[in-house]
N, C-alpha and C positions, 0 to 999 in steps of 0.2 A: 745405190748410193752408199758411200762409206759412212759409218756411224760417227767417226771423229769429226766429220764436216759439220754435223748438226750442233756441235758445241762451239764452233768458231763464231765470233761476234758478227762477222760479215754475213754469214748465212741467216742470222737473225735480223740484222739491220736491213738486208736486201731481200728478205723473204718474198715479198710481193712481186718485185721485179723478176727474181729468179723463177718463181712459179710461172709467171707469164711467159718468159722467154724459153724456159725448159719445156713447157707444154707445146709451144709453137715450133721449136727447133730441135728438141731433144736436149738431154742433160749437158753433154759437152759443149755443143754450140751455143746453147742458152746461157751457160755460165760465161762463155767467152764473150757473148753479146753484152752481158751486164758489165763485164770487165772493161770492154771497149767504152761503154757509157761512162764508167768511172774514170777512165783515162782521159776521155774527152773533157769531162768536168775539170779534172786536174789541169789539163792544158789551158782551159779558159782562165783558171785562177792564176796560173803561172804567167799567162799572157797579160793579165791585168797588172800583176806585180811588175812585169817588165816595162810597163808604161811609166811607172813611178820610179823605177830604179834604172836610170839611164847611165850609160857609160860616159865617163868624162873624156875618155880617149876617142870614142866614136859617138859624137852627139846624135841623138835620134835612134840609137841602138840600145837594146837592153844590156845590162852588165853580163859579164862572161858566165857567171854561175847560172843565171836565168836561161841563157842560151843553151848551156849544157843540159840543164834539166829538161828544157823543151825538146832538145834533140833526143834525149833518152826516152821521153814519152812518145815522141813521134815514131822512133824506131820500134819501141815495144808495140805500138798500135799496128804497125806494118806487119810485125811477126804474128800477132794475134789474127790479123786478117788473113794471112797466108795459111794458118792452121785451120781457120774456119772454112776456107776454100778447099783444103785437103779433106776435111771431114765431110764436106758436101758431096765429094766424088763418090759414086757407087763403088762398092768393093768389087774388085776384079774376080770373076769366077775362076775357080781352080781348074 
């Protein structure tokens, strides 16, 4: 573990979750799992915001900025999932 990570607030705020997932999955995948949880939480908050901020142009749809944020979060989550799958693969023997 790099020492600068210990000074970052997220490592202090999420210490319990990080310890749990890093122990279960290893450091890289454990950190990615916590990141996935954080993104999922952010998606839920953005989704709730989208309920209250409806588009006047398209009734029943969230405003464009909410849609863009949700797409960015969804795309980030997909990329993290792909990295977790790559890390799960055993290293090819030389």
